[in-house]
Each structure stands twice: as structure tokens, then as C-alpha cells.
Biopython code that builds the backbone (N, CA, C, O; Angstrom):
import numpy as np
from Bio.PDB.StructureBuilder import StructureBuilder

atoms = [
    (1, "MET", "N", (0.828, -1.190, 0.000)),
    (1, "MET", "CA", (0.000, 0.000, 0.000)),
    (1, "MET", "C", (0.876, 1.259, 0.000)),
    (1, "MET", "O", (0.537, 2.271, -0.613)),
    (2, "LEU", "N", (1.988, 1.170, 0.690)),
    (2, "LEU", "CA", (2.874, 2.329, 0.771)),
    (2, "LEU", "C", (3.458, 2.676, -0.599)),
    (2, "LEU", "O", (3.568, 3.852, -0.945)),
    (3, "ILE", "N", (3.834, 1.659, -1.379)),
    (3, "ILE", "CA", (4.365, 1.916, -2.721)),
    (3, "ILE", "C", (3.300, 2.565, -3.595)),
    (3, "ILE", "O", (3.614, 3.433, -4.409)),
    (4, "PHE", "N", (2.059, 2.159, -3.438)),
    (4, "PHE", "CA", (0.972, 2.744, -4.228)),
    (4, "PHE", "C", (0.790, 4.224, -3.873)),
    (4, "PHE", "O", (0.616, 5.055, -4.764)),
    (5, "VAL", "N", (0.829, 4.551, -2.595)),
    (5, "VAL", "CA", (0.651, 5.941, -2.161)),
    (5, "VAL", "C", (1.833, 6.795, -2.600)),
    (5, "VAL", "O", (1.660, 7.966, -2.938)),
    (6, "LEU", "N", (3.023, 6.223, -2.597)),
    (6, "LEU", "CA", (4.213, 6.984, -2.963)),
    (6, "LEU", "C", (4.433, 7.067, -4.466)),
    (6, "LEU", "O", (5.400, 7.685, -4.912)),
    (7, "SER", "N", (3.569, 6.465, -5.243)),
    (7, "SER", "CA", (3.681, 6.546, -6.697)),
    (7, "SER", "C", (3.045, 7.835, -7.196)),
    (7, "SER", "O", (2.020, 8.264, -6.666)),
    (8, "PRO", "N", (3.630, 8.448, -8.193)),
    (8, "PRO", "CA", (3.154, 9.760, -8.657)),
    (8, "PRO", "C", (1.946, 9.683, -9.583)),
    (8, "PRO", "O", (2.045, 10.033, -10.759)),
    (9, "PHE", "N", (0.821, 9.235, -9.072)),
    (9, "PHE", "CA", (-0.384, 9.177, -9.891)),
    (9, "PHE", "C", (-1.017, 10.559, -10.049)),
    (9, "PHE", "O", (-1.411, 10.935, -11.153)),
    (10, "ALA", "N", (-1.115, 11.299, -8.983)),
    (10, "ALA", "CA", (-1.810, 12.583, -9.016)),
    (10, "ALA", "C", (-0.862, 13.772, -8.928)),
    (10, "ALA", "O", (-1.309, 14.911, -8.790)),
    (11, "TYR", "N", (0.423, 13.525, -9.005)),
    (11, "TYR", "CA", (1.388, 14.613, -8.940)),
    (11, "TYR", "C", (2.594, 14.269, -9.806)),
    (11, "TYR", "O", (2.775, 13.121, -10.212)),
    (12, "THR", "N", (3.395, 15.253, -10.076)),
    (12, "THR", "CA", (4.610, 15.056, -10.861)),
    (12, "THR", "C", (5.819, 15.173, -9.935)),
    (12, "THR", "O", (5.692, 15.703, -8.831)),
    (13, "PRO", "N", (6.964, 14.699, -10.350)),
    (13, "PRO", "CA", (8.154, 14.841, -9.501)),
    (13, "PRO", "C", (8.520, 16.294, -9.210)),
    (13, "PRO", "O", (9.191, 16.577, -8.217)),
    (14, "ASP", "N", (8.086, 17.214, -10.066)),
    (14, "ASP", "CA", (8.365, 18.633, -9.822)),
    (14, "ASP", "C", (7.610, 19.161, -8.608)),
    (14, "ASP", "O", (8.027, 20.159, -8.021)),
    (15, "MET", "N", (6.519, 18.522, -8.217)),
    (15, "MET", "CA", (5.710, 18.965, -7.090)),
    (15, "MET", "C", (6.251, 18.467, -5.746)),
    (15, "MET", "O", (5.792, 18.904, -4.690)),
    (16, "VAL", "N", (7.218, 17.562, -5.788)),
    (16, "VAL", "CA", (7.759, 16.949, -4.574)),
    (16, "VAL", "C", (8.994, 17.733, -4.132)),
    (16, "VAL", "O", (9.795, 18.146, -4.970)),
    (17, "PRO", "N", (9.155, 17.942, -2.818)),
    (17, "PRO", "CA", (10.369, 18.617, -2.345)),
    (17, "PRO", "C", (11.637, 17.863, -2.755)),
    (17, "PRO", "O", (11.633, 16.638, -2.880)),
    (18, "GLN", "N", (12.704, 18.606, -2.957)),
    (18, "GLN", "CA", (13.954, 18.036, -3.452)),
    (18, "GLN", "C", (14.463, 16.907, -2.557)),
    (18, "GLN", "O", (15.018, 15.930, -3.061)),
    (19, "GLY", "N", (14.289, 17.021, -1.257)),
    (19, "GLY", "CA", (14.777, 16.007, -0.333)),
    (19, "GLY", "C", (14.019, 14.694, -0.385)),
    (19, "GLY", "O", (14.512, 13.683, 0.116)),
    (20, "LEU", "N", (12.833, 14.683, -0.980)),
    (20, "LEU", "CA", (12.022, 13.469, -1.039)),
    (20, "LEU", "C", (11.913, 12.863, -2.440)),
    (20, "LEU", "O", (11.252, 11.841, -2.620)),
    (21, "LYS", "N", (12.541, 13.472, -3.408)),
    (21, "LYS", "CA", (12.446, 12.962, -4.785)),
    (21, "LYS", "C", (13.058, 11.583, -4.937)),
    (21, "LYS", "O", (12.648, 10.822, -5.814)),
    (22, "PHE", "N", (14.032, 11.244, -4.100)),
    (22, "PHE", "CA", (14.662, 9.935, -4.218)),
    (22, "PHE", "C", (13.661, 8.814, -3.970)),
    (22, "PHE", "O", (13.817, 7.716, -4.506)),
    (23, "ILE", "N", (12.631, 9.079, -3.159)),
    (23, "ILE", "CA", (11.609, 8.067, -2.876)),
    (23, "ILE", "C", (10.843, 7.736, -4.157)),
    (23, "ILE", "O", (10.549, 6.571, -4.426)),
    (24, "ILE", "N", (10.527, 8.746, -4.930)),
    (24, "ILE", "CA", (9.801, 8.524, -6.180)),
    (24, "ILE", "C", (10.655, 7.712, -7.148)),
    (24, "ILE", "O", (10.163, 6.779, -7.784)),
    (25, "TYR", "N", (11.918, 8.062, -7.259)),
    (25, "TYR", "CA", (12.777, 7.386, -8.226)),
    (25, "TYR", "C", (13.208, 5.993, -7.772)),
    (25, "TYR", "O", (13.652, 5.197, -8.599)),
    (26, "MET", "N", (13.089, 5.682, -6.497)),
    (26, "MET", "CA", (13.384, 4.337, -6.004)),
    (26, "MET", "C", (12.180, 3.402, -6.161)),
    (26, "MET", "O", (12.332, 2.182, -6.092)),
    (27, "ASN", "N", (11.002, 3.960, -6.368)),
    (27, "ASN", "CA", (9.784, 3.178, -6.515)),
    (27, "ASN", "C", (9.679, 2.665, -7.956)),
    (27, "ASN", "O", (9.584, 3.469, -8.883)),
    (28, "PRO", "N", (9.694, 1.348, -8.160)),
    (28, "PRO", "CA", (9.644, 0.843, -9.534)),
    (28, "PRO", "C", (8.324, 1.134, -10.247)),
    (28, "PRO", "O", (8.301, 1.196, -11.476)),
    (29, "LEU", "N", (7.248, 1.310, -9.524)),
    (29, "LEU", "CA", (5.958, 1.612, -10.134)),
    (29, "LEU", "C", (5.927, 3.021, -10.733)),
    (29, "LEU", "O", (5.128, 3.292, -11.630)),
    (30, "SER", "N", (6.778, 3.905, -10.252)),
    (30, "SER", "CA", (6.804, 5.287, -10.736)),
    (30, "SER", "C", (7.117, 5.367, -12.226)),
    (30, "SER", "O", (6.560, 6.209, -12.930)),
    (31, "TYR", "N", (7.989, 4.513, -12.706)),
    (31, "TYR", "CA", (8.386, 4.589, -14.111)),
    (31, "TYR", "C", (7.249, 4.183, -15.045)),
    (31, "TYR", "O", (7.129, 4.724, -16.144)),
    (32, "PHE", "N", (6.421, 3.240, -14.621)),
    (32, "PHE", "CA", (5.224, 2.901, -15.392)),
    (32, "PHE", "C", (4.271, 4.099, -15.418)),
    (32, "PHE", "O", (3.682, 4.412, -16.453)),
    (33, "VAL", "N", (4.131, 4.758, -14.279)),
    (33, "VAL", "CA", (3.254, 5.924, -14.186)),
    (33, "VAL", "C", (3.786, 7.062, -15.053)),
    (33, "VAL", "O", (3.009, 7.726, -15.738)),
    (34, "PHE", "N", (5.095, 7.296, -15.033)),
    (34, "PHE", "CA", (5.678, 8.345, -15.870)),
    (34, "PHE", "C", (5.368, 8.098, -17.345)),
    (34, "PHE", "O", (5.018, 9.026, -18.073)),
    (35, "CYS", "N", (5.498, 6.854, -17.779)),
    (35, "CYS", "CA", (5.221, 6.534, -19.187)),
    (35, "CYS", "C", (3.755, 6.772, -19.538)),
    (35, "CYS", "O", (3.451, 7.355, -20.579)),
    (36, "PHE", "N", (2.855, 6.326, -18.678)),
    (36, "PHE", "CA", (1.431, 6.537, -18.943)),
    (36, "PHE", "C", (1.058, 8.018, -18.882)),
    (36, "PHE", "O", (0.237, 8.471, -19.679)),
    (37, "GLN", "N", (1.638, 8.776, -17.962)),
    (37, "GLN", "CA", (1.368, 10.209, -17.895)),
    (37, "GLN", "C", (1.807, 10.903, -19.177)),
    (37, "GLN", "O", (1.084, 11.741, -19.716)),
    (38, "ASP", "N", (2.981, 10.555, -19.656)),
    (38, "ASP", "CA", (3.458, 11.177, -20.899)),
    (38, "ASP", "C", (2.532, 10.860, -22.065)),
    (38, "ASP", "O", (2.211, 11.744, -22.859)),
    (39, "LEU", "N", (2.101, 9.608, -22.173)),
    (39, "LEU", "CA", (1.236, 9.224, -23.289)),
    (39, "LEU", "C", (-0.164, 9.802, -23.178)),
    (39, "LEU", "O", (-0.680, 10.359, -24.147)),
    (40, "ILE", "N", (-0.782, 9.678, -22.017)),
    (40, "ILE", "CA", (-2.195, 10.028, -21.872)),
    (40, "ILE", "C", (-2.405, 11.507, -21.545)),
    (40, "ILE", "O", (-3.246, 12.163, -22.159)),
    (41, "CYS", "N", (-1.656, 12.025, -20.595)),
    (41, "CYS", "CA", (-1.883, 13.410, -20.150)),
    (41, "CYS", "C", (-1.212, 14.441, -21.051)),
    (41, "CYS", "O", (-1.801, 15.475, -21.367)),
    (42, "TYR", "N", (0.012, 14.157, -21.460)),
    (42, "TYR", "CA", (0.782, 15.153, -22.203)),
    (42, "TYR", "C", (0.786, 14.907, -23.710)),
    (42, "TYR", "O", (1.182, 15.787, -24.474)),
    (43, "GLY", "N", (0.353, 13.732, -24.147)),
    (43, "GLY", "CA", (0.280, 13.439, -25.573)),
    (43, "GLY", "C", (1.617, 13.360, -26.270)),
    (43, "GLY", "O", (1.730, 13.713, -27.444)),
    (44, "ARG", "N", (2.625, 12.903, -25.563)),
    (44, "ARG", "CA", (3.954, 12.764, -26.154)),
    (44, "ARG", "C", (4.507, 11.380, -25.845)),
    (44, "ARG", "O", (4.019, 10.685, -24.954)),
    (45, "PHE", "N", (5.523, 10.995, -26.590)),
    (45, "PHE", "CA", (6.151, 9.697, -26.358)),
    (45, "PHE", "C", (6.978, 9.782, -25.075)),
    (45, "PHE", "O", (7.635, 10.795, -24.834)),
    (46, "PRO", "N", (6.956, 8.739, -24.252)),
    (46, "PRO", "CA", (7.728, 8.771, -22.998)),
    (46, "PRO", "C", (9.227, 8.904, -23.250)),
    (46, "PRO", "O", (9.724, 8.590, -24.331)),
    (47, "GLN", "N", (9.924, 9.372, -22.238)),
    (47, "GLN", "CA", (11.371, 9.500, -22.342)),
    (47, "GLN", "C", (11.999, 8.121, -22.515)),
    (47, "GLN", "O", (11.511, 7.129, -21.974)),
    (48, "VAL", "N", (13.072, 8.077, -23.269)),
    (48, "VAL", "CA", (13.701, 6.812, -23.615)),
    (48, "VAL", "C", (14.187, 6.071, -22.370)),
    (48, "VAL", "O", (14.055, 4.850, -22.289)),
    (49, "TRP", "N", (14.742, 6.788, -21.411)),
    (49, "TRP", "CA", (15.262, 6.094, -20.233)),
    (49, "TRP", "C", (14.132, 5.575, -19.351)),
    (49, "TRP", "O", (14.328, 4.585, -18.646)),
    (50, "HIS", "N", (12.954, 6.206, -19.361)),
    (50, "HIS", "CA", (11.798, 5.656, -18.646)),
    (50, "HIS", "C", (11.348, 4.349, -19.296)),
    (50, "HIS", "O", (11.063, 3.369, -18.607)),
    (51, "VAL", "N", (11.289, 4.344, -20.614)),
    (51, "VAL", "CA", (10.886, 3.132, -21.335)),
    (51, "VAL", "C", (11.907, 2.021, -21.115)),
    (51, "VAL", "O", (11.532, 0.860, -20.956)),
    (52, "ALA", "N", (13.179, 2.363, -21.105)),
    (52, "ALA", "CA", (14.224, 1.362, -20.881)),
    (52, "ALA", "C", (14.099, 0.742, -19.499)),
    (52, "ALA", "O", (14.269, -0.468, -19.350)),
    (53, "ILE", "N", (13.807, 1.546, -18.491)),
    (53, "ILE", "CA", (13.635, 1.021, -17.132)),
    (53, "ILE", "C", (12.394, 0.145, -17.059)),
    (53, "ILE", "O", (12.422, -0.910, -16.427)),
    (54, "VAL", "N", (11.309, 0.564, -17.695)),
    (54, "VAL", "CA", (10.073, -0.231, -17.693)),
    (54, "VAL", "C", (10.302, -1.581, -18.368)),
    (54, "VAL", "O", (9.863, -2.610, -17.854)),
    (55, "VAL", "N", (10.977, -1.586, -19.502)),
    (55, "VAL", "CA", (11.244, -2.841, -20.208)),
    (55, "VAL", "C", (12.158, -3.735, -19.372)),
    (55, "VAL", "O", (11.943, -4.945, -19.305)),
    (56, "THR", "N", (13.161, -3.161, -18.744)),
    (56, "THR", "CA", (14.063, -3.934, -17.892)),
    (56, "THR", "C", (13.318, -4.533, -16.707)),
    (56, "THR", "O", (13.512, -5.706, -16.388)),
    (57, "LEU", "N", (12.467, -3.747, -16.048)),
    (57, "LEU", "CA", (11.687, -4.257, -14.919)),
    (57, "LEU", "C", (10.724, -5.359, -15.349)),
    (57, "LEU", "O", (10.564, -6.357, -14.647)),
    (58, "ALA", "N", (10.089, -5.181, -16.492)),
    (58, "ALA", "CA", (9.157, -6.195, -16.980)),
    (58, "ALA", "C", (9.890, -7.490, -17.304)),
    (58, "ALA", "O", (9.411, -8.572, -16.965)),
    (59, "PHE", "N", (11.042, -7.392, -17.954)),
    (59, "PHE", "CA", (11.818, -8.578, -18.298)),
    (59, "PHE", "C", (12.340, -9.277, -17.042)),
    (59, "PHE", "O", (12.307, -10.505, -16.960)),
    (60, "ALA", "N", (12.823, -8.505, -16.064)),
    (60, "ALA", "CA", (13.319, -9.087, -14.812)),
    (60, "ALA", "C", (12.191, -9.775, -14.046)),
    (60, "ALA", "O", (12.401, -10.841, -13.467)),
    (61, "THR", "N", (11.008, -9.183, -14.036)),
    (61, "THR", "CA", (9.862, -9.806, -13.367)),
    (61, "THR", "C", (9.469, -11.095, -14.067)),
    (61, "THR", "O", (9.147, -12.085, -13.412)),
    (62, "TYR", "N", (9.494, -11.090, -15.382)),
    (62, "TYR", "CA", (9.174, -12.299, -16.152)),
    (62, "TYR", "C", (10.169, -13.419, -15.849)),
    (62, "TYR", "O", (9.768, -14.551, -15.582)),
    (63, "ILE", "N", (11.456, -13.106, -15.889)),
    (63, "ILE", "CA", (12.485, -14.111, -15.627)),
    (63, "ILE", "C", (12.393, -14.612, -14.189)),
    (63, "ILE", "O", (12.530, -15.809, -13.940)),
    (64, "GLY", "N", (12.162, -13.710, -13.249)),
    (64, "GLY", "CA", (12.013, -14.115, -11.849)),
    (64, "GLY", "C", (10.821, -15.035, -11.641)),
    (64, "GLY", "O", (10.934, -16.042, -10.943)),
    (65, "GLY", "N", (9.687, -14.707, -12.231)),
    (65, "GLY", "CA", (8.489, -15.542, -12.116)),
    (65, "GLY", "C", (8.666, -16.880, -12.799)),
    (65, "GLY", "O", (8.241, -17.909, -12.273)),
    (66, "LEU", "N", (9.289, -16.878, -13.966)),
    (66, "LEU", "CA", (9.534, -18.119, -14.692)),
    (66, "LEU", "C", (10.452, -19.049, -13.896)),
    (66, "LEU", "O", (10.214, -20.254, -13.814)),
    (67, "THR", "N", (11.489, -18.475, -13.321)),
    (67, "THR", "CA", (12.419, -19.265, -12.513)),
    (67, "THR", "C", (11.729, -19.822, -11.273)),
    (67, "THR", "O", (11.888, -20.996, -10.941)),
    (68, "PHE", "N", (10.968, -18.980, -10.595)),
    (68, "PHE", "CA", (10.283, -19.412, -9.380)),
    (68, "PHE", "C", (9.295, -20.549, -9.674)),
    (68, "PHE", "O", (9.321, -21.583, -9.006)),
    (69, "PHE", "N", (8.443, -20.359, -10.653)),
    (69, "PHE", "CA", (7.428, -21.368, -10.937)),
    (69, "PHE", "C", (8.027, -22.635, -11.547)),
    (69, "PHE", "O", (7.456, -23.717, -11.409)),
    (70, "ASP", "N", (9.161, -22.509, -12.213)),
    (70, "ASP", "CA", (9.827, -23.699, -12.722)),
    (70, "ASP", "C", (10.385, -24.541, -11.571)),
    (70, "ASP", "O", (10.396, -25.770, -11.642)),
    (71, "ARG", "N", (10.844, -23.875, -10.517)),
    (71, "ARG", "CA", (11.387, -24.595, -9.365)),
    (71, "ARG", "C", (10.305, -25.234, -8.499)),
    (71, "ARG", "O", (10.533, -26.297, -7.923)),
    (72, "VAL", "N", (9.139, -24.609, -8.397)),
    (72, "VAL", "CA", (8.101, -25.115, -7.483)),
    (72, "VAL", "C", (6.958, -25.816, -8.206)),
    (72, "VAL", "O", (5.927, -26.090, -7.592)),
    (73, "LYS", "N", (7.111, -26.112, -9.485)),
    (73, "LYS", "CA", (5.996, -26.698, -10.217)),
    (73, "LYS", "C", (5.632, -28.087, -9.706)),
    (73, "LYS", "O", (4.488, -28.511, -9.873)),
    (74, "GLY", "N", (6.543, -28.794, -9.102)),
    (74, "GLY", "CA", (6.235, -30.102, -8.546)),
    (74, "GLY", "C", (5.413, -30.045, -7.272)),
    (74, "GLY", "O", (4.869, -31.062, -6.844)),
    (75, "VAL", "N", (5.314, -28.886, -6.664)),
    (75, "VAL", "CA", (4.570, -28.722, -5.420)),
    (75, "VAL", "C", (3.078, -28.517, -5.682)),
    (75, "VAL", "O", (2.243, -28.831, -4.833)),
    (76, "PHE", "N", (2.751, -27.994, -6.853)),
    (76, "PHE", "CA", (1.352, -27.729, -7.158)),
    (76, "PHE", "C", (0.567, -29.033, -7.295)),
    (76, "PHE", "O", (1.060, -30.007, -7.864)),
    (77, "PHE", "N", (-0.637, -29.040, -6.778)),
    (77, "PHE", "CA", (-1.462, -30.242, -6.741)),
    (77, "PHE", "C", (-1.913, -30.683, -8.133)),
    (77, "PHE", "O", (-1.900, -31.874, -8.443)),
    (78, "ASP", "N", (-2.305, -29.738, -8.956)),
    (78, "ASP", "CA", (-2.875, -30.113, -10.255)),
    (78, "ASP", "C", (-1.822, -30.149, -11.365)),
    (78, "ASP", "O", (-2.176, -30.096, -12.543)),
    (79, "TYR", "N", (-0.573, -30.237, -11.023)),
    (79, "TYR", "CA", (0.475, -30.341, -12.033)),
    (79, "TYR", "C", (0.449, -31.734, -12.657)),
    (79, "TYR", "O", (0.437, -32.737, -11.943)),
    (80, "ALA", "N", (0.440, -31.796, -13.967)),
    (80, "ALA", "CA", (0.363, -33.093, -14.643)),
    (80, "ALA", "C", (1.655, -33.436, -15.317)),
    (80, "ALA", "O", (1.768, -34.495, -15.935)),
]
sb = StructureBuilder()
sb.init_structure("model")
sb.init_model(0)
sb.init_chain("A")
sb.init_seg("    ")
for serial, (resi, resn, name, xyz) in enumerate(atoms, 1):
    if name == "N":
        sb.init_residue(resn, " ", resi, " ")
    sb.init_atom(name, np.array(xyz, "f"), 0.0, 1.0, " ", f" {name:<3s}", serial, name[0])
structure = sb.get_structure()
């Protein structure tokens, strides 16, 4: 819940005090929000480094989930 509240859904990083901006940039959900804000609110293509971080996070999550479920697939009851 804390990550959701600290994500910039209703504000931009410019609205946050300088001492607290690191919290926004440490939150992985923020980069998805930045990309959607650029596309939907501002009508422009997201910044390249935001897209690169989003793609990296998505790929890392995919690999992590694939590895985890590959290791525990024998534990599931309905595994055939």
C-alpha cells in the first residue's frame, strides 16, 4: 500500500520537495506511471530512459516468475 501511495499518480516529480524525490525514483511503479502520464496526459512519447527502465523491470519480473514457478511446479497439486 505504501508503494501505491508513494507513486506519482496525481502529482509530478516537480511537485515533490527536493529532499524526497529519491523516494519517487526508487519506486519501480513510478516509471510505469511516468510513461502513462506522458502518453495520456501530455500526448507525447515517454522518455527513452523511462521506457528502458520499464522494459528492464518487466523482463526481470518475467524471468524471476519463470524461474520461481519452474522450481516449485512439482509442489502444485494439479500439475500433470
